[in-house]
Structure formats: C-alpha cells, structure tokens
ZAMAR-807861 format. One record per residue (C-alpha): x, y, z negated; residue in one letter. Coordinates in steps of 0.25 Angstrom, whole numbers. Each point is the difference from the previous one (the first is absolute). Layout:
<rs>
(r (X Y Z) A)
...
</rs>
This chain:
<rs>
(r (142 -321 43) M)
(r (-1 -3 -14) S)
(r (-7 -12 -6) S)
(r (-6 -1 -14) I)
(r (-4 -14 -6) L)
(r (-11 2 -10) L)
(r (-2 -12 -10) V)
(r (-12 0 -9) T)
(r (-2 -10 -11) S)
(r (-10 4 -10) S)
(r (-12 -10 -2) P)
(r (-9 13 -2) R)
(r (2 3 15) A)
(r (-7 13 3) G)
(r (-2 4 -14) A)
(r (14 -2 -3) S)
(r (8 13 -4) I)
(r (13 -7 5) S)
(r (-6 -3 13) T)
(r (-6 13 2) R)
(r (12 8 -3) L)
(r (10 -9 8) A)
(r (-9 1 12) T)
(r (-1 15 -2) K)
(r (15 1 -1) L)
(r (2 -8 13) A)
(r (-10 8 7) E)
(r (7 13 -4) R)
(r (14 -5 4) F)
(r (-6 -4 14) A)
(r (-7 14 2) A)
(r (14 6 -3) S)
(r (6 -8 11) R)
(r (-6 1 13) P)
(r (-1 -14 7) G)
(r (1 -8 -13) T)
(r (-6 -13 0) K)
(r (-6 -6 -13) I)
(r (-1 -15 -2) T)
(r (-9 -4 -11) C)
(r (2 -13 -8) R)
(r (-12 -2 -8) D)
(r (3 -11 -9) L)
(r (-14 -1 -6) I)
(r (-8 0 13) A)
(r (10 -9 6) A)
(r (8 -7 -11) P)
(r (12 -9 3) L)
(r (-1 -14 -5) P)
(r (9 -3 -12) H)
(r (12 -8 3) I)
(r (-2 -15 1) D)
(r (7 -12 5) G)
(r (-5 2 14) D)
(r (6 14 1) F)
(r (13 -4 -6) L)
(r (1 -12 9) G)
(r (-3 9 12) G)
(r (12 9 -4) L)
(r (10 -11 -1) F)
(r (-4 -7 13) S)
(r (2 3 14) S)
(r (-12 5 8) E)
(r (-2 -13 8) G)
(r (0 -8 -13) E)
(r (-11 8 -7) R)
(r (-14 -4 -2) S)
(r (-11 9 5) A)
(r (-3 6 -14) L)
(r (15 2 -2) Q)
(r (2 8 13) Q)
(r (-12 8 -4) T)
(r (6 4 -13) L)
(r (13 3 6) V)
(r (-7 9 10) D)
(r (-7 7 -11) V)
(r (14 3 -7) S)
(r (6 4 13) D)
(r (-10 10 3) Q)
(r (1 6 -14) A)
(r (15 1 2) V)
(r (-1 6 13) E)
(r (-9 11 -6) E)
(r (10 3 -11) L)
(r (12 1 10) L)
(r (-8 9 9) A)
(r (-3 10 -11) A)
(r (10 11 -4) D)
(r (-9 4 -11) T)
(r (-8 -10 -10) I)
(r (-11 5 -9) V)
(r (-5 -10 -10) I)
(r (-12 1 -9) G)
(r (-1 -9 -12) A)
(r (-8 0 -13) G)
(r (7 -7 -12) M)
(r (-7 -13 -4) I)
(r (4 -7 -13) N)
(r (13 8 0) F)
(r (5 -3 14) S)
(r (-4 1 15) I)
(r (-13 -6 6) P)
(r (2 -14 5) S)
(r (-4 4 14) A)
(r (13 10 0) L)
(r (8 -11 -6) K)
(r (-4 -9 12) S)
(r (4 11 10) W)
(r (14 0 -6) F)
(r (1 -15 1) D)
(r (-4 1 15) Y)
(r (9 11 4) V)
(r (13 -5 -8) A)
(r (6 -8 11) R)
(r (14 -5 1) A)
(r (6 5 13) G)
(r (-11 10 2) K)
(r (-1 9 -12) T)
(r (12 -5 -8) F)
(r (12 -8 2) R)
(r (10 -8 -8) Y)
(r (14 7 1) A)
(r (13 -4 -7) E)
(r (-3 11 -11) T)
(r (-14 -5 -2) G)
(r (-14 3 6) P)
(r (-1 12 9) E)
(r (-13 7 4) G)
(r (-2 3 14) L)
(r (-11 10 -1) V)
(r (8 12 -1) K)
(r (-2 15 2) G)
(r (-15 0 -3) R)
(r (-7 9 -10) S)
(r (-9 -7 -9) V)
(r (-11 7 -8) Y)
(r (-8 -8 -11) V)
(r (-13 5 -6) V)
(r (-1 -8 -13) L)
(r (-13 2 -8) A)
(r (-2 -5 -14) S)
(r (-9 2 -11) K)
(r (11 0 -10) G)
(r (12 10 -1) V)
(r (13 -7 2) Y)
(r (10 11 5) T)
(r (1 9 -12) K)
(r (7 -9 -9) G)
(r (-12 -4 -8) G)
(r (-2 -14 -8) P)
(r (-5 -7 13) I)
(r (11 4 9) A)
(r (8 -13 -1) P)
(r (-13 -7 5) M)
(r (1 6 13) D)
(r (5 -11 10) H)
(r (-6 7 12) A)
(r (11 11 3) R)
(r (12 -9 -3) P)
(r (-6 -11 9) Y)
(r (-3 10 11) L)
(r (14 6 -1) K)
(r (7 -13 0) T)
(r (-8 -6 12) M)
(r (1 13 8) L)
(r (15 1 -3) G)
(r (2 -15 3) F)
(r (-5 3 14) L)
(r (9 12 2) G)
(r (-10 11 -4) M)
(r (6 8 -11) D)
(r (-6 14 4) D)
(r (-13 -3 -9) V)
(r (-9 11 -6) E)
(r (-11 -3 -10) F)
(r (-13 8 -1) I)
(r (-5 -4 -13) D)
(r (-14 1 -4) V)
(r (-2 -4 -14) E)
(r (-10 1 -11) G)
(r (-13 2 9) V)
(r (-12 -4 -9) G)
(r (9 -1 -13) L)
(r (-6 13 -6) G)
(r (14 6 -4) L)
(r (-3 11 10) E)
(r (-10 4 11) P)
(r (1 -9 12) D)
(r (-1 12 9) E)
(r (13 5 -5) D)
(r (7 -13 2) I)
(r (-5 -1 14) L)
(r (3 14 3) G)
(r (15 -2 -4) R)
(r (0 -12 10) A)
(r (-6 9 11) E)
(r (10 10 -3) N)
(r (11 -10 1) R)
(r (-5 -4 14) L)
(r (0 15 4) D)
(r (15 1 -4) L)
(r (4 -13 7) L)
(r (-8 5 13) T)
(r (7 13 -1) D)
(r (14 -6 -1) R)
(r (-3 -9 12) V)
(r (-4 12 8) L)
(r (13 7 -4) A)
(r (9 -10 5) V)
</rs>
C-alpha cells in the first residue's frame, strides 16, 4: 500500500491556492492507487512550536533525563519524523511570504531534520536518509519568479526547499508554480487553469507507471 504525506502551511488555510491544489493533487494520486493512505500534516491548524531551549535540551539528553516538556517536544518531533519516513510520496503546499517559505513550514523542517533518523554524518559529510521518495511542491506567489524577471534573485523559497529536501535525501522534487494571481498581468483563471493542467499531467504520469 502506498502512503502520501500531505503538508500544508499557508496561513490562508482553506482560502489558500497552494493548500487547495496540494490537497487536490494528493487526493488524485490516492485515487489512482487503490489502498493508498493520505496522512495530513496541517501546520496552520496544528502548528509546531518554534525551536527553543527545551526542544534542543530534549534532543541532546536521554529519555530519562528529560523534563516533561522536553519529552513532549521530542515526542512531537518523533511523530513528524515517523510520518515522513512512512510516506513514499510527499506533497507540500506553500505560499511564498516575504520571499521565503511560511514560518510554519520552516518549523516542520526543524522538527523532521533529526541526526540519526532523517540524516546522518558520514565521512564524506551529511547523508540524507529519506531516500526514494517523490516530492511535489505547490508553491504559490503573487510575484513571478521563474521566468528570469527582475525579482527572480529575491526568490529564497525554492532554493531553501531544494536544499532542505536534498539534505534529507529527497532529490526527486517537482514544483508546481502558481505565480501572478491577483497581479493583473493576465487573467487569474488562466494561471489557475495552467496549474490544474499540470495536476492532470502529473496524475496521468503516475497512472502510467
């Protein structure tokens, strides 16, 4: 049985384009694979705490030495890691905020980047342990960053996502870019129509495998 991890992070919740399209893609993938399970990690409805001294203290101490709060935070991280490792497909929905990813999604990476669990230190440097997964990122932004325009160098979301996913061993990453909605350069329905077509193509490709 296949398992899909759906991670959504836009503060606009149900009104979010990235959340809506990421959810639709995960559901289409699941419908194409009988018996597939979708695990939803909604980082807005259930945000992960930002890293603090208690979380770090819990990570670098043994279970019997942790305070109750430290143990709770480590347990939260363990659950997030287990969800990631159990999935063979990861679908991430994110809206660009101030040229980068939402802080809720940054916290998720902080909780799943665990030495000895999702990466390890080898003689040649860090090695990601979350290998063999397919990752699809629906990234929505009002600005247009992918066509070589003047604001392209201000895009720190894609480089960060590629870096973190690759660091954890996930190098099979595809972006579904939804750019310029509400900007007025072209009708929003055309932009969303292209995104829907991309979802169709991705679903068809999965069915063909």
